[in-house]
C-alpha positions in Angstrom: 11.2 86.2 93.1 10.1 85.1 96.6 10.4 87.1 99.8 13.2 84.7 100.9 15.2 85.5 97.8 14.6 89.2 98.3 15.7 88.9 102.0 18.9 87.0 101.0 19.7 89.5 98.3 19.3 92.4 100.7 21.5 90.6 103.3 24.2 89.9 100.7 24.1 93.5 99.5 24.3 94.8 103.1 27.3 92.6 103.9 29.0 93.7 100.6 28.4 97.4 101.4 29.6 97.0 105.0 32.7 95.2 103.8 33.4 98.0 101.3 33.0 100.7 104.0 35.3 98.8 106.4 37.9 98.3 103.5 37.9 102.0 102.7 38.2 103.0 106.3 41.1 100.7 106.9 42.9 102.2 103.9 43.0 105.6 105.4 46.3 106.8 106.6 46.5 106.5 110.4 50.2 107.3 110.3 51.1 109.6 113.1 54.0 112.0 113.0 57.1 109.9 113.7 58.8 111.1 116.8 62.5 110.8 116.4 64.7 110.5 119.4 67.7 112.9 119.5 71.0 111.2 118.7 73.2 114.2 119.1 73.6 116.9 121.7 71.3 119.9 121.1 74.3 122.2 120.8 75.8 120.2 118.0 72.4 120.1 116.2 72.0 123.8 116.6 75.5 124.5 115.3 75.1 122.3 112.2 71.7 123.6 111.2 72.1 127.4 112.0 73.8 128.2 108.6 70.8 126.8 106.6 68.2 128.4 108.9 70.0 131.8 108.6 69.6 131.6 104.8 65.8 131.8 105.2 64.6 135.4 104.7 63.1 136.7 107.9 65.3 134.6 110.2 67.5 136.7 112.5 69.1 134.1 114.7 68.9 130.8 116.5 69.2 129.7 120.1 68.5 126.9 122.5 65.4 127.3 124.6 62.9 125.2 126.5 59.3 124.3 126.1 56.8 125.0 128.9 57.4 121.5 130.3 61.2 122.0 130.3 62.0 120.0 127.2 65.0 121.5 125.3 64.1 123.0 122.0 65.7 124.9 119.2 64.5 128.5 118.9 64.5 130.2 115.5 64.3 134.0 115.9 62.3 135.7 113.3 61.5 139.3 112.3 57.8 138.4 112.3 55.8 135.3 112.3 54.0 134.5 109.0 52.7 131.6 107.0 55.7 131.5 104.7 58.1 131.1 107.6 55.9 128.5 109.2 56.2 126.5 106.0 59.9 126.9 105.5 61.1 126.2 109.1 61.0 122.5 110.1 58.9 121.5 113.1 61.8 119.3 114.4 65.5 119.0 113.8 67.1 115.7 114.6 64.5 114.9 117.2 64.4 118.3 118.9 61.3 120.5 118.7 61.7 123.8 116.8 59.9 126.9 118.0 59.6 130.3 116.3 60.2 133.3 118.5 59.5 136.8 117.2 62.6 138.9 118.0 62.3 141.7 115.5 65.5 143.1 114.0 68.7 142.2 115.8 71.6 144.7 115.6 74.9 144.9 117.4 75.3 147.4 120.2 77.4 150.4 119.3 80.8 150.6 120.9 81.1 146.9 121.7 
């Protein structure tokens, strides 16, 4: 083999490896979390999802709140925040962000 043949072989191998790396990198998922625009009023969304949220052990209530920037959100009140609740409670409901809020146990006031 001559040095020109060795150089050509190296060039072909380098191009093949580079193509493989680019191909693998382009196959990676670059999908970002899809942001859904709310289609219904937040009150209607809260009302329709509260029954299913209240079935989750540790959830004590739901409410409408606001993020730090003023964006309306759905609050899910919980006894305590833990990994299990973080997994079970969705991050969004019909386009509205959902936030957990530790409320502790909620009981009715006596005499009311």
